[in-house]
C-alpha positions in Angstrom: 0.0 0.0 0.0 1.3 3.4 -0.9 2.7 5.6 1.9 1.2 8.7 0.2 -1.1 10.8 2.3 -4.1 12.6 1.0 -6.4 15.5 2.0 -10.1 14.7 2.0 -13.2 16.8 2.0 -16.4 15.9 3.8 -19.5 18.1 3.7 -17.2 21.0 2.6 -14.7 20.5 5.4 -11.1 19.7 4.5 -9.3 17.2 6.6 -5.9 15.5 6.6 -3.6 14.6 5.2 -4.2 10.9 5.9 -2.8 7.6 4.5 -5.0 5.3 2.5 -5.4 3.0 5.5 -6.8 5.7 7.7 -9.2 6.9 4.9 -10.5 3.3 4.5 -11.1 3.1 8.3 -13.0 6.4 8.2 -15.2 5.0 5.4 -15.9 1.9 7.5 -16.8 4.0 10.5 -19.1 6.3 8.3 -16.9 9.3 9.1 -16.4 9.5 5.3 -18.5 8.2 2.4 -17.2 7.2 -1.0 -19.1 10.1 -2.4 -16.7 12.4 -0.5 -13.6 13.9 -2.2 -9.9 13.2 -2.1 -7.2 15.5 -3.5 -5.2 13.6 -6.1 -2.0 15.4 -6.8 -1.4 13.4 -10.0 -4.6 15.0 -11.4 -4.2 18.3 -9.6 -7.9 18.0 -8.7 -10.4 16.7 -6.2 -11.8 13.3 -7.1 -14.4 11.1 -5.5 -13.1 8.5 -3.1 -14.7 5.7 -5.2 -12.8 7.0 -8.3 -9.3 6.8 -6.8 -7.6 3.6 -8.1 -5.8 2.7 -4.9 -8.9 3.2 -2.7 -11.1 1.3 -5.2 -8.8 -1.7 -5.0 -9.2 -1.8 -1.2 -12.9 -1.0 -1.1 -14.0 -3.4 -3.9 -13.9 -6.3 -1.5 -17.0 -5.0 0.2 -19.3 -7.1 -2.0 -23.1 -7.5 -1.6 -24.1 -10.5 0.6 -24.9 -13.6 -1.4 -27.3 -15.3 -1.9 -30.1 -12.8 -1.9 -32.8 -12.8 0.8 -35.7 -15.2 0.5 -39.0 -13.9 -0.9 -40.7 -14.6 2.4 -38.3 -12.3 4.3 -38.6 -9.6 1.7 -42.4 -9.8 1.9 -42.2 -9.6 5.7 -39.9 -6.5 5.6 -42.2 -4.9 3.1 -45.1 -5.4 5.4 -43.2 -3.8 8.3 -42.2 -0.9 6.1 -45.9 -0.4 5.0 -46.8 -0.2 8.7 -44.1 2.3 9.5 -45.0 4.5 6.6 -48.5 5.1 8.1 -46.8 7.5 10.6 -46.1 10.0 7.8 -49.0 11.4 5.7 -46.6 12.9 3.2 -44.8 9.6 2.8 -48.1 7.8 2.4 -49.2 10.1 -0.4 -45.8 9.6 -2.1 -46.3 5.8 -2.0 -49.5 6.2 -4.0 -47.9 8.5 -6.5 -44.8 6.4 -7.1 -46.3 2.9 -7.1 -44.8 1.6 -3.9 -41.5 3.2 -4.4 -40.9 3.2 -0.6 -39.2 -0.2 -1.2 -36.5 1.6 -3.1 -35.8 3.8 -0.1 -35.8 1.0 2.4 -33.3 -1.3 0.9 -29.5 -1.0 0.5 -28.1 -0.6 -3.0 -24.8 -1.6 -4.4 -23.2 -0.4 -7.7 -20.9 -2.1 -10.1 -18.6 0.1 -12.2 -16.3 -2.0 -14.4 -14.8 -4.6 -12.0 -15.3 -2.5 -8.9 -18.2 -3.0 -6.5 -19.3 -0.2 -4.2 -21.9 0.2 -1.5 -24.1 0.1 0.3 -25.9 3.2 -0.9 -29.4 4.6 -0.3 -31.8 5.0 -3.3 -31.3 8.8 -3.0 -27.5 8.2 -3.2 -27.9 6.4 -6.5 -30.0 9.1 -8.0 -27.5 11.7 -6.8 -24.7 9.8 -8.5 -26.7 9.7 -11.7 -27.3 13.5 -11.4 -23.7 14.2 -10.8 -22.6 11.9 -13.6 -20.7 9.7 -11.2 -22.8 6.7 -12.2 -24.4 6.1 -15.6 -27.5 4.3 -16.8 -25.3 1.6 -18.4 -23.7 0.8 -15.0 -25.1 -2.1 -12.9 -26.8 -2.2 -9.5 -27.9 -4.9 -7.1 -30.0 -5.1 -3.9 -31.3 -8.0 -1.8 -34.0 -9.6 -3.8 -32.3 -9.4 -7.2 -30.9 -12.6 -8.5 -28.1 -10.9 -10.3 -26.6 -7.5 -11.2 -29.1 -5.4 -13.2 -28.3 -2.5 -15.6 -29.6 0.8 -14.1 -31.4 1.5 -17.4 -33.4 -1.7 -17.1 -34.9 -1.1 -13.6 -38.2 0.7 -13.1 -36.8 2.5 -10.1 -34.6 4.6 -12.5 -36.9 5.0 -15.4 -37.3 8.7 -16.4 -41.1 8.7 -15.6 -40.4 7.3 -12.2 -37.6 9.8 -11.4 -40.0 12.6 -12.5 -42.6 11.4 -10.0 -40.0 11.2 -7.3 -38.8 14.7 -8.2 -42.4 16.1 -7.8 -42.9 14.3 -4.4 -42.3 16.0 -1.0 -40.0 13.3 0.3 -37.5 14.8 2.6 -34.9 12.3 1.5 -35.0 13.8 -2.0 -35.0 17.6 -1.2 -31.2 17.9 -1.7 -30.8 15.4 -4.5 -32.4 17.3 -7.3 -30.6 20.6 -8.0 -31.6 23.6 -10.1 -29.8 23.6 -13.4 -27.2 26.4 -13.6 -28.0 26.9 -17.3 -31.4 27.2 -18.8 -31.8 24.4 -21.5 -34.0 24.9 -24.6 -34.9 22.8 -27.6 -32.5 22.9 -30.4 -32.4 21.0 -33.7 -29.4 22.3 -35.5 -26.7 20.3 -37.3 -23.3 19.8 -35.7 -19.9 18.6 -37.1 -17.9 16.7 -34.5 -14.3 15.5 -34.5 -12.0 13.8 -32.0 -8.7 14.7 -33.7 -9.0 11.5 -35.8 -12.4 11.3 -37.4 -15.3 13.7 -38.3 -19.0 12.8 -38.1 -22.3 14.6 -37.9 -24.7 15.1 -35.1 -28.1 16.6 -34.5 -29.0 18.9 -31.6 -31.7 18.0 -29.2 -31.3 20.8 -26.6 -28.8 23.5 -25.9 -27.7 26.0 -23.2 -24.8 28.3 -22.6 -23.2 25.5 -20.6 -23.6 22.5 -23.0 -25.8 20.6 -25.4 -27.7 17.4 -25.8 -26.7 15.8 -29.2 -27.6 12.7 -31.1 -24.5 11.3 -32.9 -24.2 8.5 -35.4 -21.3 7.1 -33.3 -21.8 4.5 -30.6 -18.2 4.3 -29.5 -18.0 7.7 -27.7 -17.7 7.3 -23.9 -18.2 9.7 -20.9 -15.1 11.7 -20.1 -14.0 11.9 -23.8 -13.1 15.4 -25.2 -14.7 16.3 -28.5 -14.5 19.4 -30.8 -17.8 20.7 -32.2 -18.7 23.1 -35.0 -22.3 24.2 -34.7 -23.7 25.1 -38.1 -26.1 28.1 -38.3 -29.7 27.1 -38.0 -32.7 26.9 -35.7 -31.9 30.5 -34.6 -28.4 29.7 -33.3 -25.4 31.4 -35.0 -22.4 29.3 -36.1 -19.8 28.7 -33.4 -17.1 26.3 -32.2 -16.8 24.7 -28.8 -14.6 22.1 -27.0 -16.8 19.7 -25.0 -16.5 16.9 -22.5 -18.9 14.0 -22.8 -20.8 13.8 -19.5 -23.6 11.3 -20.2 -24.5 8.6 -22.7 -27.9 7.1 -23.3 -28.0 3.4 -22.9 -29.3 1.5 -26.0 -29.6 -2.2 -25.8 -28.2 -4.4 -28.5 -26.0 -1.9 -30.4 -24.3 -3.8 -33.2 -23.3 -1.0 -35.5 -20.9 1.8 -34.6 -23.0 4.3 -36.5 -26.1 3.6 -34.4 -27.6 7.0 -33.3 -26.9 7.6 -29.6 -27.8 10.6 -27.5 -25.0 12.2 -25.5 -24.8 15.0 -23.0 -22.0 17.4 -23.6 -20.5 20.1 -21.4 -18.8 23.1 -22.9 -15.2 23.3 -21.6 -14.1 26.0 -24.0 -16.4 28.4 -25.8 -16.0 32.1 -26.8 -17.7 34.7 -24.5 -19.5 36.0 -27.5 -21.0 32.6 -28.4 -21.9 32.0 -24.8 -23.7 35.3 -24.5 -25.6 34.6 -27.8 -26.7 31.2 -26.4 -27.9 32.8 -23.2 -30.1 35.2 -25.2 -31.3 32.3 -27.4 -32.3 30.3 -24.3 -34.4 33.2 -23.0 -36.4 33.4 -26.2 -37.1 29.7 -26.7 -39.1 26.8 -25.3 -37.5 25.0 -22.3 -36.3 21.5 -23.1 
């Protein structure tokens, strides 16, 4: 194990430096969570604990219990939860709205990213990770009662319509999960030329803001974290401009066999001229919210 020491940040408070062994113990004691941050000098940036390679190697041994709970036990626990929920009228209303989604809040979730397993997390934690682009809908999750790891995109708990219902609920667990977008997003259907310093291909806009864009590309091989260079052609009320972007999300599509399959990506502008950004802000004020 490396003798290096690292500063950590928990709820905005910086602590340390600590060796990896101490950080692992702090996670086990719930003094830190793997959604807290560690300062990685090799990247000159704060990274999530779960994204640090050395920590990930140590923490990945905390696997979900196997085999899963029996159906009888799950049913018993669900009955107890239903009884407990009666103490909260707001919670009871939310159960009706979200089709018994209280089960999602009551169980512990685990997430599989590549070969690394993390957890346990609450349902709110998983949604927060999706919001913050720490987890993606093509990652896998597991909880007691599932026979195997399931892709996030395949579970009703994380379907867009269900997340929308949760967003509109008054559950206190969710009040800090959903954040107001920094940039107003509006519908946009312009044509975009995209290149990665090797190849050039076309894309079609879905939405745009002064901070980024949603784009459908005929390229299924792009991955989150990749840097792309975009030329937005004039159209749909947006003037031509260039931008450097980071891929922050990728829509999961099952059974993709062709690299040219259209896939929707979320892009964050990392370099854009102040003039173009100002024009996009004006455009967003005049058009329909996406």
